[in-house]
N, C-alpha and C positions, 0 to 999 in steps of 0.2 A: 539474610542478605546484609552485606556491609553498607555503611553510609555512602551515599552517592557522591562521587567526585564532581564538584561544581563545574569543572572544566569539560566534563562530558556532556554530550547533547541529551536533552530530555525528550525531544520530539524528532523522530527519524522517519523518512520516507524512502522507499526502495522501488526502483524499476527492475523487476525480476525478469531480466531478459536472458534468452539463450536456451530455453527448454527444448525447442524443436531441434536446434543444432546439436544439443547434448544427445538427443535420441538418435539423430541421423548418424553421428560419429560412432555410435554403438550398434548400428544396424537394427534399431528398434522402431516401432511405430511412433508417430509424433505424439500420440496421446500418452505414451509411456514417459515421454519427457515432461509433459505437463503434470503427470502424477508424481514424478520425482520432484518437480518444482514445488508442488503443493506440500509434499512431505518436508521439503526444506523450509518452507514458510513456517511450519509448525515448530521445527527445530530452532530456527533463528528467533522466533517469537519467545521461546523459553529462554534463549540466551539474552534477549532484550530485557526480560524481567530481571535476570541476575545482574545485568550491567546497568541497571538503574534507569532504563528508558521508560517513559510514561505513556508515550503514544507511538505506535508503529503503523505506518500507512503503506499498503502493498498495492501495486498496480496489477490487478488480476485479469481484466478484460476491458479493452478500450472500445470506444465507439467505432474506431477504424477496423477493429478485429473481425467485424461482421463480413469483411471482404475476403476472409480466408476461405479455403475449401470447405464446402458444406459439411462433409463428414467430420472435419476437425472441429467446426463450430458446434455441431450436434454432440460430439463427444465431450467437448468442454462444458456444455450445458448439463449434460448427464453427470459428468464428474462433479460439477459444482453442486448439483442437488444432493448427490450422495455424500459429499464432504460435509455439507451443512448438517444433514441428518446424523451422520456418524460422529462428527467432531464437536458439534456445538455443546452437547452435554459434558464432554470431557473438558473443553475450554472453560465452561461455566464452573466446573469444580475447581479449576485452577485460578479462578478469580479474574478471568479475561472478560472485558466488556467489548462486545462486537458491534460495529457500525458499518453499514454499507453506503457508499457514496456513488452517485451516478444516476442516469436516467432510468426510471423503472417502467416508463411507457414503452410498450413494444416487447417487454419480457413476458414469458408465460406466467399466467396468474399463480400457478402452483409454485413456481420459483420465487415470485414476489412474496407469497405467503410464508415460505420457508425463511426468507430474509427477515421478514417482520417477526416471525417466531424467535429467531436467534437473537434479534435485537431486544425484544421484550424479555426473554429469559435472562439475558445477561446484563440488563440495564443498570442494576444496582452494584455491579462489580467494580472494584476500584484498583485492582493490582496493576493492570495495564489496559489501555484501549487499543484494539486492533481495528483500524479503518481499512476496509476492503473496497478498492476502487473497481467497480464492476459496471460495465456499459458506461464507462466514464470517459470524458474528454474535457480538457481544461477550457477550450474555447466554448464547448457546449455549456459548461457550468457558468461561465461568464455571460453568455447569451441568455440563458435561462434566468439568471439573477437580474440582468438588465431589463428583461421584459416585465419584471415586477417592481422595478426601482422607480421611486418617485422623488428622489432627492434626499438630502440629509447627510451626505459625506461618506467617507470610507467605511466607517463603522456601520452605518445604516445599510450600505451595500453588502458588507460582509455578512450581515445577518440573513441575507437572502441566498447565500451559497448553500451547497448541499449539506454541509456539516458546519454550521457556524460555531459549534463547540470545539472544532478542531483548531489546535494551535498551529501557527506557521512552523513548518519543519526547520529545525536548526541545521539539519544535515540531509542532503539527498544523495543516495547511492544509486549508481547504475552499473549493472554487471554486463558481461559478454563483450567488452571491448568497444562498444559503441559510445560515441561522444555527442549525444544529443538528448533533449528533454522529452521529445515525443508527445507533446500536448498533455503534459502531466502537471497538475497543480499549478497552473500558470499564475494565478493570483497569489497563492500561498508561498511560493518559493522565491519571491522577489529578493530576499536577502539570505536565502539559504546557502550554506557552503555545499559545494558539489564535489563528489568523489567518484571517479570512474575506475572500475576494476575490469580486468581481463577475464576473470573466471566466468564460465557459463553459470547461470543461476543455481542449478542443482549441485555444482561444485563449490559454491560460496559457503565456506564453513565458518566455525566459530573464530578461528585464527584470522581469517580474512575480515570478518566483522570487527574484531577488536582492532585490527590495523586501520580500518576506516575511522573508528572512533579516536584512535591515537592521532591520525592525521588531522582530524577536526580540532583536537586539543592543542595541536601545535600552531594553529592559525590564530590571527588576531582579527576579530570581527569589528568593523568600524560603522556599519550601517550608514554610510555616506558621510560620516564625520571625519575630521582629521585629528588623530590622537597624538 
């Protein structure tokens, strides 16, 4: 891999939106769209490694997604189990460190055990960290941290978040043409650059990814200062 361009983002988060619409447009079951979306996560993760990204955070299942039809939720849980079992050893071989962020209370114990297993197996890997936001909500994360906070300032509060080791994303990408944050990483994206794309997530390819990184590189980040 060539030396990383310092103007490129090191930490990227993505709202992988549009799986269900992708399936609907093709006359496929909704779960087929989620499967295609999961395949695309793996493809873009490999791109991220080649593009010098150190952390990639993916919005997999939100606290609000429980309101979806029961068969869709059950299918997603089944798919998540199968993907962890099948893909964790492969990602481990590729040097990917896996971390899951979100509430684990209320999840099936066998699913929680799979998540722990994947984290423990890949804990020493350093090529890239994949944060998977599962049963995640930005407000829930802040509420959960606040319940344990006893003062000490921002850094003390940050240590109570789901993944205090996560860096604030340099860049947040959302696919599918929507222009909102949807309760994602509300604390962490305070100064992130935002890029919105029209592609449905399964159609978000390497070229689209590189275009997002190029748009980031063309911006001047001020962090509240006047340059």
